[in-house]
N, C-alpha and C positions, 0 to 999 in steps of 0.2 A: 834784459828779463832777470830778475834775479831771481840764480837758481839755490838748490843745495841737493848734491848728492846725497842721496841712499842708498841703503842696501837693503833686498829684502831677498825672503827665499820663494819659491816658487817649484812646483812637481815640474817637475819635465816636461809632461806631456803639456802643459798649461802654460809653459815660455815655447814649450814648441807651435802651439798655437798661437800667440801673440809674435813669433815672428812670423809664420805664416803668415797672419793679418797683417802685421805692417811692411812683407816685402806684397803682398798683393795693391797694399796701397799707398806706395813709394811714400811709406814715412819710417824713421827710424823704432828703435822697438821705445825709446821714450817717449817721442812723441803720444806714440799709440798707447801707451800707459797710463800719458796724460790727461789725455782726450779721457779714456775707460773713467778717471780717478773725477775726471771733473763732471760727468754723466751720475756717475754715482752719487756724489757732493750733490751734484743739483736735482736729484728725487728723491732721493731722504728729505732736504729742504720743504720740497716742494709735499711731500707727500706728509710731515711734522706741517702745514704749511692749512694743508686741507684739511686733518684731522683738528685745529684749532677753531677753521673754518664749519663747520659740520657741527662741534661742539656747539659754539658761540649762537647757527643759524635753532640747532634743539631747543637751549634755554630761548630764544629768539621763540619757537613757535614756530617758525618756519618750515614748512615743507617743502620736497623736491619741487613741484610742483610749481612752484609763489616765485620762484627762479626769474624764467624769463617776464612775469608779473614786472617786480620788484625791479627790471633791469631797462626794461620799457619804462618804467613810470621813471626812474633814476634821471635816461638819458632827455626823456621829455623834460624833464625838472631842467637841465640842465643846458638844453637850446633856447629855452623861455625866459 
């Protein structure tokens, strides 16, 4: 793994919680923080994607109730 060392500042109470969680999961502090950042970045990407898809759907006139029907139609088309 290509890694770089970074320094960051955390309030003592947050660092204590990180250390507690890391100990409970038998992980290092670094492993725990890396995983937390991966999840955060992933959620942000997912949030941006869903926002874009909602905007596209609204522009196309799709409604939430259309989703299941469109999925079934797409799958049926692919299967044939």
